[in-house]
TISEMAR-757075 format. One record per residue (C-alpha): residue number from 1; z, y, x; residue in one letter. Coordinates in steps of 0.05 Angstrom, whole numbers, plus 32768, in hexadecimal, padded with zeros to 4 digits. Each point is the difference from the previous one (the first is absolute). Layout:
# TISEMAR-757075
[r NUM [Z Y X] "A"]
...
This chain:
# TISEMAR-757075
[r 1 [7F75 8198 7D1C] "M"]
[r 2 [802E 7FFB 7FC4] "T"]
[r 3 [800F 8035 7FCC] "M"]
[r 4 [8049 8015 7FFA] "T"]
[r 5 [801E 8031 7FCE] "R"]
[r 6 [802A 8034 8024] "V"]
[r 7 [802D 803A 7FEB] "A"]
[r 8 [8003 8039 8033] "W"]
[r 9 [8038 8032 7FF6] "F"]
[r 10 [7FFC 8048 8019] "Q"]
[r 11 [8047 8010 8015] "C"]
[r 12 [7FF4 8045 801F] "S"]
[r 13 [8034 801E 7FD0] "A"]
[r 14 [8031 7FC6 8009] "G"]
[r 15 [800A 7FC3 7FD6] "V"]
[r 16 [8033 7FE7 7FCD] "A"]
[r 17 [8002 7FC1 7FD6] "G"]
[r 18 [7FF3 801F 7FBC] "D"]
[r 19 [7FC6 8029 801D] "M"]
[r 20 [7FDF 7FC0 8017] "V"]
[r 21 [8009 7FE1 7FBB] "M"]
[r 22 [7FE8 803F 7FDD] "A"]
[r 23 [7FC2 8006 802D] "A"]
[r 24 [7FE9 7FBA 7FED] "L"]
[r 25 [8009 8010 7FB6] "V"]
[r 26 [7FDC 8043 8009] "D"]
[r 27 [7FC6 7FDC 8021] "A"]
[r 28 [7FFB 7FD2 7FC4] "A"]
[r 29 [7FFF 803B 7FD0] "S"]
[r 30 [7FC6 801F 8026] "R"]
[r 31 [7FD6 7FC1 800B] "A"]
[r 32 [7FC5 7FEC 7FD6] "P"]
[r 33 [800A 7FCF 7FC8] "Q"]
[r 34 [800A 7FBA 801A] "S"]
[r 35 [8005 7FB7 7FF2] "G"]
[r 36 [802A 7FCB 801F] "R"]
[r 37 [7FE4 7FD6 8038] "S"]
[r 38 [8006 7FB5 8001] "T"]
[r 39 [8043 8003 8024] "N"]
[r 40 [801E 802E 7FCB] "G"]
[r 41 [8001 8040 8028] "T"]
[r 42 [7FE0 8042 7FEF] "V"]
[r 43 [7FB6 8003 800E] "G"]
[r 44 [7FDB 8042 7FFA] "V"]
[r 45 [7FBC 8009 7FE1] "G"]
[r 46 [7FFD 7FCB 7FC8] "A"]
[r 47 [7FED 801F 7FBD] "P"]
[r 48 [803D 7FEE 7FD6] "V"]
[r 49 [802E 8024 7FD0] "D"]
[r 50 [803B 8016 802A] "R"]
[r 51 [800D 8025 8041] "A"]
[r 52 [8027 7FE1 803A] "P"]
[r 53 [803B 802D 7FF2] "V"]
[r 54 [8013 7FD1 7FC7] "H"]
[r 55 [8003 7FC4 802F] "D"]
[r 56 [8024 8024 8038] "V"]
[r 57 [8034 8022 7FD4] "V"]
[r 58 [800E 7FC0 7FDA] "M"]
[r 59 [8009 7FDA 8041] "A"]
[r 60 [8031 8035 8019] "V"]
[r 61 [8027 8003 7FBF] "M"]
[r 62 [8005 7FB5 7FFA] "S"]
[r 63 [8018 7FF6 8047] "A"]
[r 64 [8032 8039 8001] "T"]
[r 65 [801C 7FEC 7FBC] "A"]
[r 66 [8008 7FB8 8018] "A"]
[r 67 [8024 8011 8041] "V"]
[r 68 [802F 8034 7FE0] "T"]
[r 69 [8012 7FCF 7FC9] "S"]
[r 70 [801F 7FCF 8031] "V"]
[r 71 [804C 8001 7FF8] "P"]
[r 72 [8023 8020 803B] "L"]
[r 73 [8032 7FD6 8027] "A"]
[r 74 [802D 803C 800C] "N"]
[r 75 [7FFE 8021 7FBB] "A"]
[r 76 [803C 802A 7FEC] "A"]
[r 77 [8039 7FDA 7FDC] "P"]
[r 78 [7FF4 7FFC 7FB5] "G"]
[r 79 [7FB5 800B 8006] "H"]
[r 80 [7FC8 7FCE 8000] "D"]
[r 81 [7FD8 802A 8031] "A"]
[r 82 [8004 803E 802B] "G"]
[r 83 [7FD2 803C 7FF8] "P"]
[r 84 [7FC0 7FED 7FDD] "V"]
[r 85 [7FB9 8019 7FFD] "L"]
[r 86 [7FFB 802A 7FC1] "E"]
[r 87 [7FB8 8019 8007] "A"]
[r 88 [7FC6 8001 8030] "L"]
[r 89 [7FC9 8032 7FF2] "T"]
[r 90 [7FC4 8019 8026] "F"]
[r 91 [7FF2 8049 7FF5] "E"]
[r 92 [7FC5 802C 8015] "P"]
[r 93 [8016 8039 802D] "V"]
[r 94 [7FE4 8030 8033] "Q"]
[r 95 [8019 8008 8047] "R"]
[r 96 [7FE5 803F 8023] "C"]
[r 97 [7FC4 7FFF 7FD1] "G"]
[r 98 [7FF1 7FB5 800A] "V"]
[r 99 [8000 7FD4 7FC2] "Q"]
[r 100 [802F 7FC4 8009] "A"]
[r 101 [802C 7FCE 7FDB] "T"]
[r 102 [804C 8004 8004] "W"]
[r 103 [802B 7FC1 7FF4] "A"]
[r 104 [803E 8012 7FD7] "N"]
[r 105 [8035 7FCA 8005] "V"]
[r 106 [803A 800B 7FCF] "V"]
[r 107 [803F 7FD8 800E] "V"]
[r 108 [803A 7FF9 7FCF] "H"]
[r 109 [8047 7FF5 801A] "T"]
[r 110 [802E 7FDC 7FCF] "H"]
[r 111 [8043 8019 801A] "D"]
[r 112 [7FF0 8049 800D] "D"]
[r 113 [7FC9 8022 7FD8] "P"]
[r 114 [8004 803B 8030] "S"]
[r 115 [7FE0 7FD3 8035] "L"]
[r 116 [7FC3 7FF4 7FD6] "D"]
[r 117 [7FC5 801D 8025] "H"]
[r 118 [7FB7 8004 800B] "Q"]
[r 119 [7FDE 7FE7 803F] "H"]
[r 120 [8015 8023 8040] "T"]
[r 121 [7FEA 7FCF 8037] "H"]
[r 122 [802F 7FE7 8036] "E"]
[r 123 [8011 8048 8013] "H"]
[r 124 [7FD1 8024 7FD1] "E"]
[r 125 [7FBD 8007 8022] "H"]
[r 126 [7FF0 8048 8012] "E"]
[r 127 [8046 8019 7FEF] "R"]
[r 128 [801F 802E 8034] "R"]
[r 129 [8039 7FDC 8022] "M"]
[r 130 [8014 802F 8038] "D"]
[r 131 [8045 801B 800F] "A"]
[r 132 [7FF8 8037 7FCB] "S"]
[r 133 [7FF5 7FCF 7FC8] "D"]
[r 134 [803D 7FFD 7FD3] "T"]
[r 135 [7FE4 7FD1 7FCD] "A"]
[r 136 [8019 7FC2 8025] "G"]
[r 137 [7FDD 7FBE 8007] "P"]
[r 138 [7FCC 7FEA 7FCF] "A"]
[r 139 [8017 7FDE 7FC0] "T"]
[r 140 [7FF6 7FB6 7FF6] "H"]
[r 141 [801F 7FCC 7FD3] "D"]
[r 142 [8040 7FFE 8029] "G"]
[r 143 [8002 7FB4 8009] "L"]
[r 144 [8001 7FE6 8048] "H"]
[r 145 [7FDA 7FBF 8002] "R"]
[r 146 [8001 7FCF 803A] "P"]
[r 147 [7FBA 7FF0 8017] "A"]
[r 148 [8008 7FB8 7FEA] "R"]
[r 149 [800B 8018 7FB8] "D"]
[r 150 [7FC0 802A 8000] "V"]
[r 151 [7FD9 7FC5 801C] "L"]
[r 152 [801F 7FD3 7FCB] "A"]
[r 153 [7FEA 8030 7FC9] "M"]
[r 154 [7FB8 7FFF 801B] "I"]
[r 155 [8000 7FB4 8005] "H"]
[r 156 [801C 7FF6 7FBA] "A"]
[r 157 [7FD0 8031 7FDE] "A"]
[r 158 [7FC7 7FCE 7FF6] "G"]
[r 159 [7FCE 802C 8026] "L"]
[r 160 [7FBC 7FE6 8016] "D"]
[r 161 [8001 7FE1 8045] "D"]
[r 162 [7FE1 8038 8029] "R"]
[r 163 [8027 8038 7FDD] "T"]
[r 164 [8041 7FD9 800D] "R"]
[r 165 [7FEE 7FF1 8048] "E"]
[r 166 [7FED 8049 800F] "R"]
[r 167 [803E 801D 7FDE] "A"]
[r 168 [802D 7FCD 8023] "T"]
[r 169 [7FE0 8010 8043] "A"]
[r 170 [800C 804B 7FF6] "V"]
[r 171 [8049 7FF8 7FED] "Y"]
[r 172 [800A 7FCC 8036] "G"]
[r 173 [7FE7 8032 8034] "A"]
[r 174 [802C 8037 7FE3] "L"]
[r 175 [803D 7FD2 8005] "A"]
[r 176 [7FEF 7FEE 8048] "N"]
[r 177 [7FF9 8048 8014] "V"]
[r 178 [8040 8015 7FDD] "E"]
[r 179 [8024 7FC4 801F] "G"]
[r 180 [7FE8 8015 8044] "H"]
[r 181 [8016 8048 7FF5] "I"]
[r 182 [8046 7FED 7FE8] "H"]
[r 183 [8009 7FC2 802B] "G"]
[r 184 [800B 7FCF 7FC7] "I"]
[r 185 [7FDE 7FC3 7FE1] "D"]
[r 186 [7FC2 8017 7FDA] "P"]
[r 187 [8014 7FD6 7FC4] "A"]
[r 188 [8042 8026 7FFC] "E"]
[r 189 [7FE2 8045 8006] "V"]
[r 190 [8016 802D 7FC7] "E"]
[r 191 [7FC0 8023 7FE9] "L"]
[r 192 [8011 8045 7FE6] "H"]
[r 193 [7FC4 802A 7FEF] "E"]
[r 194 [7FCD 7FC9 800C] "V"]
[r 195 [8028 7FD0 7FD6] "G"]
[r 196 [8001 802D 7FC3] "A"]
[r 197 [7FDA 7FEB 7FC2] "I"]
[r 198 [7FCC 8036 8008] "D"]
[r 199 [7FF1 7FEB 8047] "S"]
[r 200 [7FF9 7FB7 7FEB] "I"]
[r 201 [7FD0 8018 7FC9] "V"]
[r 202 [7FD7 8025 8034] "D"]
[r 203 [7FF8 7FC4 802E] "V"]
[r 204 [7FF3 7FCC 7FCB] "V"]
[r 205 [7FD3 802F 7FD8] "G"]
[r 206 [7FD7 8011 803D] "A"]
[r 207 [7FF8 7FB6 8012] "C"]
[r 208 [7FED 7FEF 7FB9] "A"]
[r 209 [7FCC 8038 7FFE] "A"]
[r 210 [7FE1 7FE8 8041] "L"]
[r 211 [7FFA 7FBA 7FE3] "E"]
[r 212 [7FE1 801B 7FC0] "A"]
[r 213 [7FCC 8022 802A] "W"]
[r 214 [7FF4 7FC0 8027] "G"]
[r 215 [8011 8023 8042] "V"]
[r 216 [8002 7FD0 803B] "D"]
[r 217 [8011 8032 8037] "A"]
[r 218 [8026 8042 8008] "V"]
[r 219 [7FED 8034 8034] "V"]
[r 220 [801E 8045 8008] "F"]
[r 221 [7FF7 8041 8026] "S"]
[r 222 [8035 801C 8030] "P"]
[r 223 [803F 800B 7FD7] "I"]
[r 224 [801B 8047 7FFE] "A"]
[r 225 [804A 800B 800C] "V"]
[r 226 [802C 803E 7FFE] "G"]
[r 227 [803A 8018 802B] "H"]
[r 228 [8046 801B 7FF9] "G"]
[r 229 [8034 7FD8 7FD8] "T"]
[r 230 [8004 7FDF 7FBC] "V"]
[r 231 [803D 7FF1 7FD5] "N"]
[r 232 [8008 7FB7 7FEE] "T"]
[r 233 [8037 7FD2 7FE7] "Q"]
[r 234 [800E 7FF3 8049] "H"]
[r 235 [8009 804B 800B] "G"]
[r 236 [7FD2 8031 8023] "A"]
[r 237 [7FCC 7FDB 8029] "L"]
[r 238 [7FC8 8016 802E] "A"]
[r 239 [7FBC 800A 7FDE] "N"]
[r 240 [7FDB 7FD0 8002] "P"]
[r 241 [803A 7FD3 7FEF] "V"]
[r 242 [8010 7FC4 802D] "P"]
[r 243 [7FE1 7FCD 7FD1] "A"]
[r 244 [7FBE 8025 8003] "V"]
[r 245 [7FFC 8008 804C] "V"]
[r 246 [8017 7FB9 800B] "N"]
[r 247 [7FCB 7FE6 7FD0] "M"]
[r 248 [7FCA 802A 8023] "L"]
[r 249 [8016 7FE6 8044] "A"]
[r 250 [8006 7FB7 7FE9] "R"]
[r 251 [7FB8 7FFF 7FE6] "Y"]
[r 252 [7FE1 8030 8032] "G"]
[r 253 [7FE9 802C 7FC7] "A"]
[r 254 [7FDD 8042 800D] "P"]
[r 255 [8025 803F 7FEB] "S"]
[r 256 [7FFA 804B 8004] "V"]
[r 257 [8034 8038 7FFA] "G"]
[r 258 [7FFE 8037 7FCB] "L"]
[r 259 [8024 8042 8009] "D"]
[r 260 [802D 7FF6 7FC4] "T"]
[r 261 [8049 7FEE 7FF4] "T"]
[r 262 [7FEC 7FD9 7FC3] "M"]
[r 263 [8005 7FB4 8000] "E"]
[r 264 [7FB6 7FF1 7FF9] "V"]
[r 265 [8004 7FB6 8015] "A"]
[r 266 [8032 7FD2 7FDE] "T"]
[r 267 [8016 7FBA 8015] "P"]
[r 268 [7FDF 7FDC 7FC6] "T"]
[r 269 [7FBF 8026 8008] "G"]
[r 270 [7FFD 7FF2 804A] "V"]
[r 271 [8014 7FB8 7FF5] "A"]
[r 272 [7FC9 7FF6 7FCD] "L"]
[r 273 [7FCC 801A 8032] "M"]
[r 274 [801A 7FDC 803E] "C"]
[r 275 [8013 7FBD 7FE2] "V"]
[r 276 [7FC4 7FF7 7FD3] "L"]
[r 277 [7FCF 8012 8037] "S"]
[r 278 [8022 7FCC 802C] "S"]
[r 279 [7FEC 7FCC 7FCC] "L"]
[r 280 [7FB6 8011 8004] "N"]
[r 281 [7FCE 7FC8 800D] "P"]
[r 282 [7FE0 7FFC 8045] "D"]
[r 283 [7FC7 8031 800C] "G"]
[r 284 [801C 803A 7FD7] "V"]
[r 285 [8003 8041 8028] "P"]
[r 286 [8043 8019 8019] "R"]
[r 287 [8022 803D 7FE0] "P"]
[r 288 [7FDD 8042 800F] "G"]
[r 289 [7FC1 8021 7FE7] "A"]
[r 290 [7FE0 7FE6 7FC0] "M"]
[r 291 [7FD6 7FC3 8011] "P"]
[r 292 [7FB7 7FFC 7FEB] "P"]
[r 293 [7FFE 7FE5 7FBA] "M"]
[r 294 [7FDC 7FFF 7FBD] "R"]
[r 295 [802E 802D 7FD8] "V"]
[r 296 [8014 7FE6 7FBB] "I"]
[r 297 [8035 8032 7FEA] "A"]
[r 298 [802E 8036 8019] "T"]
[r 299 [8040 801F 7FE6] "G"]
[r 300 [803B 802E 8010] "N"]
[r 301 [804A 7FF0 7FF7] "G"]
[r 302 [802B 803E 7FFA] "A"]
[r 303 [8044 800F 801E] "G"]
[r 304 [8035 8023 7FD7] "T"]
[r 305 [7FF9 8045 801F] "A"]
[r 306 [7FC4 802D 7FFE] "D"]
[r 307 [7FFF 801B 8047] "V"]
[r 308 [7FDA 8041 800F] "P"]
[r 309 [7FC7 7FF8 8030] "G"]
[r 310 [7FFD 7FB5 8001] "R"]
[r 311 [7FF1 7FCE 7FC8] "P"]
[r 312 [803D 7FD3 7FFB] "N"]
[r 313 [7FD8 7FC1 7FF2] "V"]
[r 314 [7FEF 7FBD 801D] "V"]
[r 315 [7FB6 7FF0 7FF9] "Q"]
[r 316 [7FE7 7FB9 7FF9] "V"]
[r 317 [7FB8 7FEA 800B] "V"]
[r 318 [7FEF 7FBB 7FE7] "I"]
[r 319 [7FC2 7FDE 8019] "G"]
[r 320 [7FE0 7FC3 8020] "E"]
[r 321 [7FF6 7FF6 804A] "I"]
[r 322 [7FDA 7FCD 8029] "D"]
[r 323 [802F 7FD7 802B] "V"]
[r 324 [7FDD 7FED 8041] "D"]
[r 325 [801A 7FBC 8017] "T"]
[r 326 [7FE0 8008 8045] "D"]
[r 327 [8022 8044 8009] "A"]
[r 328 [8043 7FE1 7FEC] "T"]
[r 329 [7FF8 7FCA 8034] "I"]
[r 330 [7FED 8032 8036] "S"]
[r 331 [803C 802C 7FF0] "A"]
[r 332 [802E 7FC4 8000] "A"]
[r 333 [7FE5 7FE9 8044] "E"]
[r 334 [800A 8046 801D] "A"]
[r 335 [8049 7FFF 7FEC] "T"]
[r 336 [800B 7FB7 8014] "G"]
[r 337 [800F 7FEB 7FB8] "D"]
[r 338 [7FE9 7FB7 8005] "T"]
[r 339 [8019 7FF0 7FBA] "R"]
[r 340 [7FCB 802F 7FE3] "R"]
[r 341 [7FCB 7FF9 8036] "A"]
[r 342 [8000 7FB4 8001] "G"]
[r 343 [7FDD 7FDB 8039] "S"]
[r 344 [7FB7 7FF5 8011] "T"]
[r 345 [7FDE 7FBC 7FFE] "A"]
[r 346 [7FB9 7FE5 8004] "I"]
[r 347 [7FE0 7FDA 7FC7] "E"]
[r 348 [7FC8 7FD2 8017] "V"]
[r 349 [7FD0 7FE6 7FCB] "C"]
[r 350 [7FC3 7FD4 7FF9] "V"]
[r 351 [7FD6 7FEA 7FC4] "N"]
[r 352 [7FEB 7FB7 8000] "V"]
[r 353 [7FD8 7FD7 7FCD] "D"]
[r 354 [7FF7 7FBE 8025] "D"]
[r 355 [8047 7FEB 800F] "V"]
[r 356 [8028 7FCB 7FD9] "T"]
[r 357 [8045 800A 7FE4] "G"]
[r 358 [801D 7FD1 8035] "E"]
[r 359 [7FE2 802A 8038] "V"]
[r 360 [801A 8040 7FE1] "L"]
[r 361 [8046 7FE3 7FFD] "A"]
[r 362 [7FFB 7FEA 8048] "H"]
[r 363 [7FE7 8045 8014] "T"]
[r 364 [803C 8022 7FE2] "I"]
[r 365 [802E 7FD2 8028] "D"]
[r 366 [7FDA 800E 8040] "R"]
[r 367 [8001 804C 7FF4] "L"]
[r 368 [804C 7FFE 7FF7] "L"]
[r 369 [8006 7FD6 8040] "D"]
[r 370 [7FD6 8035 8023] "A"]
[r 371 [8034 8036 7FF0] "G"]
[r 372 [7FEA 801C 7FBC] "A"]
[r 373 [803C 8019 7FD7] "V"]
[r 374 [7FDB 7FEA 7FC1] "D"]
[r 375 [7FBF 7FDE 7FED] "A"]
[r 376 [7FE1 7FF3 7FBC] "W"]
[r 377 [7FBF 7FF2 7FDC] "V"]
[r 378 [7FE2 8023 7FC3] "T"]
[r 379 [7FC5 7FE8 7FD6] "P"]
[r 380 [7FC3 802E 7FFB] "I"]
[r 381 [7FB8 7FFF 7FE7] "V"]
[r 382 [7FCA 8010 8033] "M"]
[r 383 [7FB8 8013 7FF5] "K"]
[r 384 [7FD5 7FD5 7FD2] "K"]
[r 385 [8041 7FEB 7FDE] "G"]
[r 386 [8017 7FD2 8037] "R"]
[r 387 [804A 7FED 7FFC] "P"]
[r 388 [8023 800E 8041] "A"]
[r 389 [8043 8013 801F] "H"]
[r 390 [801D 8037 802C] "T"]
[r 391 [802F 7FE9 8036] "V"]
[r 392 [8034 8035 8013] "H"]
[r 393 [8032 8004 8039] "A"]
[r 394 [8033 8036 800E] "L"]
[r 395 [8016 8009 8048] "C"]
[r 396 [801B 8030 8033] "D"]
[r 397 [7FCE 8022 802D] "E"]
[r 398 [8019 7FD7 803B] "A"]
[r 399 [7FEB 7FC0 7FDC] "R"]
[r 400 [7FBD 801A 7FE7] "L"]
[r 401 [7FD3 7FDD 8033] "A"]
[r 402 [8020 7FBC 7FF5] "M"]
[r 403 [8000 8005 7FB5] "V"]
[r 404 [7FB8 8019 7FFF] "R"]
[r 405 [7FE8 7FC8 802D] "D"]
[r 406 [8025 7FCC 7FD7] "T"]
[r 407 [7FE0 8019 7FC0] "M"]
[r 408 [7FBB 7FFB 801E] "V"]
[r 409 [800C 7FBB 801E] "T"]
[r 410 [801E 7FE0 7FC2] "E"]
[r 411 [7FD1 801D 7FCB] "T"]
[r 412 [7FC0 7FFE 802A] "G"]
[r 413 [7FEF 8047 7FEA] "S"]
[r 414 [7FCF 802B 8026] "L"]
[r 415 [8030 803B 7FFF] "G"]
[r 416 [8040 801D 7FE4] "V"]
[r 417 [8019 8046 7FED] "R"]
[r 418 [8043 8023 8007] "A"]
[r 419 [8024 803F 7FEA] "H"]
[r 420 [8043 8021 800B] "V"]
[r 421 [8034 7FFB 7FC7] "V"]
[r 422 [8047 8016 7FF5] "R"]
[r 423 [803A 7FD0 7FF5] "R"]
[r 424 [8045 800E 7FE5] "W"]
[r 425 [8024 7FBE 800D] "P"]
[r 426 [8046 7FFA 7FE4] "Q"]
[r 427 [803A 7FF1 802E] "Q"]
[r 428 [800C 7FB5 8002] "R"]
[r 429 [801D 7FCA 802C] "Y"]
[r 430 [8002 7FB4 8001] "E"]
[r 431 [803C 7FD3 7FF7] "V"]
[r 432 [8008 7FB5 7FFF] "T"]
[r 433 [8027 7FDC 7FC9] "V"]
[r 434 [8010 7FB7 7FF8] "T"]
[r 435 [7FEC 7FD7 7FC3] "V"]
[r 436 [800B 7FB5 7FFC] "E"]
[r 437 [8014 8003 8049] "G"]
[r 438 [7FBD 801D 8015] "E"]
[r 439 [7FF0 8047 801B] "P"]
[r 440 [7FD5 802E 7FD6] "I"]
[r 441 [7FE8 8045 8015] "R"]
[r 442 [8007 803A 7FCE] "V"]
[r 443 [7FE6 8047 8007] "K"]
[r 444 [8032 8035 7FE8] "I"]
[r 445 [7FEB 8045 7FE8] "A"]
[r 446 [8043 8021 7FF0] "P"]
[r 447 [7FE3 8042 7FE5] "A"]
[r 448 [7FD8 7FD9 7FCC] "L"]
[r 449 [8036 7FCB 7FF3] "G"]
[r 450 [7FCD 7FC9 8010] "R"]
[r 451 [8008 7FBD 8022] "A"]
[r 452 [7FBE 7FDB 800D] "D"]
[r 453 [8005 7FB6 8015] "V"]
[r 454 [7FD0 7FE5 8034] "E"]
[r 455 [7FD8 7FCF 7FD6] "F"]
[r 456 [7FED 7FD1 8039] "D"]
[r 457 [804A 7FF6 8010] "D"]
[r 458 [8011 7FF4 7FB7] "A"]
[r 459 [7FC7 7FCF 7FF9] "A"]
[r 460 [8017 7FDA 803E] "R"]
[r 461 [8047 7FFA 7FE4] "V"]
[r 462 [7FE6 7FEC 7FBB] "A"]
[r 463 [7FD5 7FC8 8020] "A"]
[r 464 [803B 7FE7 8029] "A"]
[r 465 [8033 8000 7FC7] "T"]
[r 466 [7FD7 7FF2 7FC2] "G"]
[r 467 [801A 803F 7FDF] "V"]
[r 468 [7FCB 802A 7FDC] "P"]
[r 469 [7FE8 8039 802B] "V"]
[r 470 [800F 8034 7FCB] "R"]
[r 471 [8049 7FEA 8000] "D"]
[r 472 [8003 8005 804C] "I"]
[r 473 [7FE3 8047 7FFD] "I"]
[r 474 [8030 8015 7FCA] "S"]
[r 475 [803D 7FE6 8026] "R"]
[r 476 [7FEA 801F 8042] "A"]
[r 477 [7FF4 8043 7FDE] "E"]
[r 478 [8044 7FFF 7FDE] "A"]
[r 479 [8024 7FF0 8042] "I"]
[r 480 [7FDB 8038 8024] "A"]
[r 481 [800E 8032 7FC8] "R"]
[r 482 [804A 7FF0 7FFE] "D"]
[r 483 [8007 8008 804B] "A"]
[r 484 [7FD2 803B 800E] "H"]
[r 485 [7FF1 8028 7FC1] "I"]
[r 486 [8038 7FFD 7FCD] "T"]
């Protein structure tokens, strides 16, 4: 069992990017005073001077300021940048009687002050967008950004590694979905609502808040969606919009319909849930009901509208869960996922205190000859302080009898023991290269970028040519890398 910090999002009222960010800030404002853990993330319960809201808000402010300060490649002529982030505030509000935090993103447009606006989401979460709506599509900064430009902004912002990786993954998925919908290269997709400054703030801010909390995994409830139509910069589209339903389908995410014509699930909100949960470590529960956890904090992120009869909030519950490695393996086996499940092997062992080093070395050779995939010796101390060794051999079940008998014969032990283990061997293959006119075998592991020279071959060539063995190894490795890795 290992402890993993998880954030579970309750999306029964829908989900939008700024609601996710606001929920994480709200949770910090409600949590007990905290200190920082050894890895720099928020840790609850330490008796120090400040509450975690300071750490989370500062992380969000720093990240969003950094990404929105990156010069835009397609800024209007005569300007150094396009629309810019003027302010980001987190304000206490109530939604249907429930206390929550609302993220107010204020964007300033250089060319046309009339376009300056507060945060309205991709299509303004919880705003009515049916045929009777005459207000038109939600307002954004008006600048269409190719996906490659948004990704470049994120990469150039100097964010911490995990915040950058998460934000990049979210926007990469949005670009792929939009590219699929419009039949164009994802890198060339013009991001309208989701490419606006306020949407970029939502995604980067949410990822920065998760990192400030030290969250390793994201889980979410079924995502609520509305019906009818919504007005967008592409015109009137079905509700939920194509980007949302494609994202839900691509990630197999659970969803539930609400009897409302409001757009309760936005592309960035759904992308944050689906993409970040796909990055979870093995053993974390799939999206659905809240997993068993030790709860650390909880908070509510508010949408713009106060809807009668239903709190327009996304709730986050942050806690720690036990990740069961055995359960992960069983689930992987059930689905045929050999990458996660690995393969079984038998480790045969014996303790010996009356065998010389020469015999131990010979035993290893004999075990390998008998079919062991690996064999090794570790020093131990037995009862009464006697120095001794444990001989180990790893083998497939089909070779167990031969390996076991070899170990008994070669060590003279009165008995051995064995247990089942899991192996995750990396893909590799063997090639032969020529050095000084002689063949040398090299094992190639392309995924790891490794080339391991067979030492016995290198030693044989070194003895025949008089070249130092280290030079032979270096030359053989370089030849193999040039031909099979680089």
